[in-house]
N, C-alpha and C positions, 0 to 999 in steps of 0.2 A: 598144776599152779595151785597154791592155797593163799587164801586171802584171809586177814583178820583186820577189823576196824576199831578205831575207837576216835571219840571227839576230845581234843585238849584244847580249852579256850575256843578260839573261833576257826580252828584247824581240825579238818579230817584227816587223820593218818591211817593210811592202808599200808598194813604190812604184809608185803608180797613174798611167797618163798618157791621154791622148786623152778620148773622149767616153764618159761613164758615162751610160748611157740604159737604157730598157725593155729594150733588145735584149741588154744584158749582163747583165741581172738574174742568170741562172743561172750565170755564171761568177762573179760577186761572191757569191753564195750558196755555192758550192763553196771559193771562197777562205775564206770566213769559218768554214765547217765545217773546212777542213783547218788553219786556225789554232788551232781550239779543239784538235787533236789534236797540236799542233807542239811542245807542253811549254812554251811560252814563258807568262810571266805577265801580259805586257803586249803589245798588238797596236796597232802603231803604223801609221797609214795616211797616208803621206806623198802628198799630193795635189797637189803643186807641179806637175805636168805634166798635170793635169785641165784641159780646155779648155771643156768644157760638163757641165752634170749637169742632168737633168730631175728632177720629182717622184717618178719611180719611184726614181731613184738616192737621194734624199732619204730616202724611205721605207727603202730598203735600209741606208742607214747607220744610222738609228735603230733597226731591228730587229737589225742586227748588234750594235750597243752593248748593247740589252737581253739579246740571246742570252748574249753574253760576259760581261757582268756577272751574269748568272744562274749562270754558271759559274765566278765568282769571278776573272775575267780584266778586267784594264783596257784601255780602248781610248782612244786620242787621236787626233785630226787634225792633220796638219802641213802649213804651207806653202801654203794656198790662194791662188791669185792672185786679183786684185781682182774679176772678175766671180762667181767661186765664193765669195770670202769675203762679199760682198754677198748673195748667195743664202743663204748659212749665216746671215748675221746677219738676214737677213728672217725667217727661219724660227726665229729664236732657238736656233740649233744650240749655240752657244758654252754656253748655260745647260745643256745636255744632256750634250755631248760635250766634255772638254777641247780646247780649239784653241789651236795654237801657231804661232808665225811660222818656227820652224826645227826640226830635229831635235834640236840642241843645246839649245835652250830646253825641248824637251819632255822630254829626258834628265835635264837639272838639276832639272826639277819632280817626276820620277817617281823618281828616284834618291837 
């Protein structure tokens, strides 16, 4: 898993790529912890570059959403490619976490 980040307006955009698995959970947890301290009001996970997610990654996303929501921070997912989108849809994630096809559409919905 690789992560790059940038701030755009009041949103922290986390660009995640590669495989998100059980083995990347500690890095993922640290990213979410740091995001809470960033001063951003919205955390956007751009997962366009994610090629694989396991059940631990799904759990991590759900926990991140609940943790951020508890701290009055919004969270959204952006750009899942078809295999990842199918996985998220099967787990009914779009009902929990707002999911958008692009960063532009997420910014339009959130601002």
